[in-house]
Every structure is written in structure tokens, then in C-alpha cells.
C-alpha positions as CSV (number, residue, x, y, z in Angstrom):
1,M,-7.3,54.0,-52.9
2,S,-3.7,54.3,-52.0
3,A,-2.0,57.7,-51.6
4,S,0.4,56.8,-54.6
5,R,-2.5,56.0,-56.8
6,K,-4.2,59.3,-55.9
7,M,-1.1,61.3,-56.9
8,A,-0.6,59.4,-60.1
9,S,-1.7,61.6,-63.1
10,F,-1.1,58.8,-65.7
11,R,-3.0,55.5,-66.3
12,L,-2.1,53.1,-69.0
13,P,-4.8,52.5,-71.7
14,P,-6.5,49.2,-71.8
15,L,-3.8,46.5,-72.8
16,P,-3.6,42.7,-73.0
17,T,-3.2,41.3,-69.6
18,V,0.3,40.1,-68.6
19,G,-0.9,36.5,-68.9
20,E,-2.2,37.3,-72.4
21,I,1.3,38.8,-73.3
22,I,2.9,35.7,-72.1
23,R,0.8,33.6,-74.4
24,L,0.9,36.2,-77.3
25,Y,4.6,35.9,-77.5
26,N,4.9,32.3,-76.4
27,L,7.0,33.3,-73.4
28,R,8.3,30.6,-70.9
29,A,10.3,31.1,-67.8
30,E,13.7,29.8,-68.3
31,K,14.9,27.6,-65.4
32,Q,18.6,28.2,-66.0
33,L,17.9,32.0,-65.7
34,S,15.9,31.3,-62.5
35,Q,13.0,33.2,-64.0
36,N,9.6,33.3,-62.2
37,F,6.7,35.6,-63.5
38,L,4.6,37.7,-61.1
39,L,1.2,38.2,-62.7
40,D,-0.9,39.5,-60.0
41,L,-1.0,43.3,-60.4
42,R,-2.2,43.8,-56.9
43,L,1.1,42.4,-55.7
44,T,3.2,44.4,-58.2
45,D,1.4,47.5,-57.0
46,K,2.1,46.6,-53.4
47,I,5.8,46.2,-54.2
48,V,5.9,49.6,-56.0
49,R,4.1,51.4,-53.1
50,Q,7.1,50.3,-50.9
51,A,9.3,52.7,-53.0
52,G,7.3,55.7,-51.9
53,N,6.1,58.5,-54.1
54,L,7.0,57.9,-57.8
55,K,5.0,60.9,-59.1
56,D,7.3,62.4,-61.8
57,A,10.3,60.3,-60.7
58,C,13.0,58.5,-62.7
59,V,13.0,54.8,-62.3
60,C,15.3,52.0,-63.4
61,E,13.6,48.6,-63.5
62,V,15.8,45.6,-63.4
63,G,14.7,42.6,-65.5
64,P,11.1,43.5,-66.3
65,G,10.3,40.4,-68.1
66,P,6.7,40.3,-69.2
67,G,6.2,43.7,-67.7
68,G,3.9,43.3,-64.7
69,L,6.0,45.5,-62.4
70,T,6.5,47.9,-65.2
71,R,2.8,48.5,-65.4
72,S,2.6,49.3,-61.7
73,I,5.6,51.6,-62.0
74,L,3.9,53.6,-64.8
75,N,0.5,53.7,-63.1
76,A,2.3,55.2,-60.0
77,G,3.2,58.1,-62.0
78,A,6.9,57.7,-63.1
79,A,7.9,60.2,-65.7
80,D,11.0,58.4,-67.0
81,L,11.1,54.6,-66.7
82,L,14.3,52.9,-68.0
83,V,14.0,49.1,-68.2
84,V,17.1,46.8,-68.5
85,E,16.3,43.5,-69.9
86,K,18.8,40.8,-71.0
87,D,16.3,38.3,-72.5
88,T,15.4,39.1,-76.1
89,R,12.1,37.4,-75.9
90,F,10.7,40.0,-73.6
91,I,11.5,43.1,-75.8
92,P,8.3,43.0,-78.0
93,G,6.1,42.9,-75.0
94,L,8.0,45.8,-73.4
95,Q,7.7,47.8,-76.7
96,L,4.0,47.4,-76.6
97,L,4.1,49.1,-73.1
98,S,6.4,51.8,-74.3
99,E,3.9,52.5,-77.2
100,A,1.1,52.8,-74.6
101,A,3.0,55.3,-72.6
102,P,4.7,57.6,-75.0
103,G,7.8,59.3,-74.0
104,K,7.8,57.5,-70.6
105,V,9.6,54.2,-71.3
106,R,13.2,53.5,-72.5
107,I,14.3,50.0,-73.2
108,V,17.8,48.8,-72.8
109,H,18.6,45.2,-74.1
110,G,21.5,44.4,-71.9
111,D,22.8,42.9,-68.7
112,I,22.2,44.9,-65.5
113,L,25.5,43.6,-64.2
114,T,27.5,45.6,-66.8
115,Y,25.1,48.3,-67.6
116,R,26.4,51.9,-66.8
117,M,23.4,53.3,-64.9
118,D,25.3,56.5,-64.2
119,R,24.9,57.3,-67.9
120,G,21.3,56.4,-68.0
121,F,19.7,59.4,-66.5
122,P,20.3,63.2,-66.7
123,S,22.9,64.8,-64.5
124,H,20.4,67.5,-63.3
125,I,18.7,64.9,-61.0
126,A,21.9,64.4,-59.0
127,R,22.0,65.4,-55.3
128,K,24.8,65.9,-52.8
129,W,25.3,62.7,-50.7
130,E,24.3,64.5,-47.5
131,D,21.1,65.9,-49.1
132,E,17.8,64.2,-49.6
133,P,17.8,61.2,-52.0
134,P,17.4,62.1,-55.8
135,S,14.2,61.6,-57.5
136,L,15.5,58.2,-58.8
137,H,14.5,54.7,-57.8
138,V,15.9,51.2,-58.7
139,I,13.1,48.6,-58.6
140,G,13.1,45.0,-59.6
141,N,11.9,41.4,-58.9
142,L,15.5,39.8,-59.0
143,P,16.0,36.3,-60.4
144,F,17.9,34.0,-57.8
145,S,20.9,33.7,-60.2
146,V,21.7,37.4,-60.3
147,S,20.5,38.6,-56.8
148,T,23.6,38.1,-54.8
149,P,26.1,39.2,-57.3
150,L,24.1,42.2,-58.2
151,I,23.5,43.3,-54.5
152,I,27.4,43.0,-53.9
153,K,28.0,45.1,-57.0
154,W,25.5,47.8,-55.8
155,L,27.0,47.7,-52.3
156,E,30.5,48.4,-53.9
157,N,28.9,51.3,-56.0
158,I,27.5,52.8,-52.7
159,S,31.0,52.8,-51.1
160,K,32.4,54.4,-54.2
161,R,29.4,56.6,-54.8
162,D,29.3,55.6,-58.5
163,G,27.0,53.6,-60.7
164,P,23.3,54.2,-59.6
165,F,24.7,56.2,-56.6
166,H,26.5,58.7,-58.9
167,F,23.3,60.6,-58.5
168,G,23.2,60.5,-54.6
169,R,21.5,58.2,-52.1
170,T,19.5,56.4,-54.8
171,R,16.7,54.3,-53.2
172,L,16.4,50.6,-54.0
173,T,13.2,48.4,-53.7
174,L,13.8,44.9,-54.6
175,T,12.3,41.3,-54.4
176,F,14.6,38.6,-53.3
177,Q,14.3,34.9,-52.6
178,K,13.5,34.5,-48.9
179,E,16.9,33.1,-48.0
180,V,18.8,36.0,-49.5
181,A,16.4,38.5,-47.9
182,E,17.1,36.7,-44.6
183,R,20.8,37.1,-45.0
184,L,20.5,40.8,-45.8
185,T,18.5,41.5,-42.7
186,A,20.0,39.1,-40.3
187,S,20.8,40.6,-36.9
188,T,24.0,39.9,-34.8
189,G,23.9,36.4,-33.4
190,S,21.6,35.1,-36.0
191,R,22.5,31.9,-37.9
192,Q,21.7,33.7,-41.2
193,R,24.3,36.4,-40.4
194,S,27.0,36.6,-43.0
195,R,29.3,38.9,-44.8
196,L,26.4,40.1,-46.9
197,S,24.6,41.1,-43.8
198,V,27.5,43.0,-42.4
199,M,28.1,44.9,-45.7
200,A,24.5,45.6,-46.4
201,Q,23.7,46.9,-43.0
202,Y,26.9,49.0,-42.6
203,L,26.2,50.8,-46.0
204,C,22.4,50.8,-46.0
205,T,19.2,51.0,-43.8
206,V,17.7,47.6,-44.7
207,K,14.1,47.0,-44.4
208,S,12.1,43.9,-44.9
209,C,8.7,44.8,-46.2
210,F,6.5,41.8,-46.8
211,T,6.5,38.2,-48.0
212,I,4.9,37.0,-51.2
213,P,3.7,33.5,-51.4
214,G,5.4,31.3,-53.8
215,R,2.1,30.3,-55.4
216,A,1.8,33.9,-56.8
217,F,4.6,33.2,-59.2
218,I,4.6,31.3,-62.6
219,P,6.3,28.8,-62.2
220,K,6.3,28.5,-58.4
221,P,9.9,29.1,-57.2
222,Q,11.8,26.3,-55.7
223,V,13.4,28.5,-53.1
224,G,11.3,30.5,-50.8
225,P,10.5,35.9,-52.1
226,R,10.5,39.0,-49.7
227,T,10.2,42.7,-50.7
228,F,13.3,44.7,-49.6
229,S,13.8,48.5,-49.5
230,S,17.0,50.5,-48.9
231,T,18.4,53.9,-48.2
232,S,21.9,54.0,-46.4
233,P,22.2,54.8,-42.6
234,G,21.8,58.3,-43.3
235,W,22.9,57.3,-46.6
236,N,21.0,54.6,-48.4
237,E,17.8,52.6,-47.9
238,L,17.2,49.0,-49.0
239,C,13.7,47.9,-49.0
240,L,13.0,44.3,-49.7
241,S,10.2,41.8,-50.4
242,S,10.8,38.0,-50.4
243,Y,8.9,35.1,-51.5
244,R,8.4,31.7,-49.9
245,C,7.3,28.4,-51.2
246,P,4.0,27.4,-49.7
């Protein structure tokens, strides 16, 4: 049993599986939104473990979809989970999770690119930039269509210390398509090196965690995910997972 599971004091009651939720609400991944569902809770648990100890933490999950990663975050002991979901179809399934975890889940129906995360959590969790990171984590399995503009927006937030970083050196644990993850982590001289590599590595400590096989997703992604985690060089850490097509 992992350390994070030992520390978690909350376990969700028996619920329909993520696959059953998808069938119950007739959910289908939308190609134009580059949606891919991750149904294996062993993998979502593995992603959440990269974030570290979530016991009594505040968490913002980006694009929870049918809620697989959401379940793992709750089972890891998060006290306050804010989920930001743009797609209306997923709201009823998320409300089911909210009812199963009273007082722990807040649902925002909106776009993470415009959502004011600095207003989403209480001010008392804020820490000075030079201090330890706040008890706040941003976690998400990012769709390909939003991953690059969102990470650029967050890098700008880091430089200005606003948005999620209004509270201090907020930690990010994210899943990207493999090609985006490789650009984020590319070293000097690498063919993948880009402006994104330079910005991310200047502002963050970028850590590639593990690769998820494409066959773990429904539907199988056309571009190869990796889990990615972050906290800047002395400022913010960016941890990442990626997935690849088999």
C-alpha cells in the first residue's frame, strides 16, 4: 500500500465504475475537443501519487471529464477539491461524486483558460514565494487542444505571481501528449528544444514522471501521454506524465 493511501482518512463509498458512468450518461469522447478518457484507476492513482501528499490539501482538477482522476484525488485525502469542467455532459456524473463526498467537491462549469483560480480558494492557504509551497495542487489530464495554450498561460501567471500562483509556488501535476511533454523537458541541443522548453525550464523545475500507454485511453489517442510535475527552480515544480500510442 502506498504512503499516500496510508495517510488518506477518506474513502469513497461504493459507486458505479467510471465505465458505468460513461454508459449511464451516454458519454462519448468528442474528437474536436481532443478528449480521451482514462478509465484505469490504478493509473489515475499513479498520477495522483506524483503530486505527493494530498492529505487535507486543496486541489484544483482541470477537465475532470467522467471523474476517474477525481476519484483518485478524493481517495488520496484531499479536503477541498475544485473541479473545472467546460463540457456540460460531465456535470451530472461529477455531481454524483460530490454527493458521495459531502463538503469535499466543488464543481465549476467553465473554461479553465478564463477561470480566476485566485478566487477559487481561501486566502489563508497563501504562502510567501520564498517559503514552502502552499497546500494547493493543480492536477489534470489535459486534452491536446488546450495543453499548450494553458501551460503558456500558467507560465505567464508564474512570472506575475497571479492566478494559481497568487497563493505561492503552487504545484502542478499534469498529463500531456508525449510530443508536448518532450518539448517541455527538452535539453539544450535537443531537436525538441523550443521557446516552450526555455520558458518552462526557466520558471519551473520540470520533471517527467512516467509514460502511459495509448491503449489505456478510450478512445486511443492519435498522438502519443506522459505525467509531468512542476515546482519552479526554487520557485515552482512541474511534474508530468505523457502518453504514447502503442
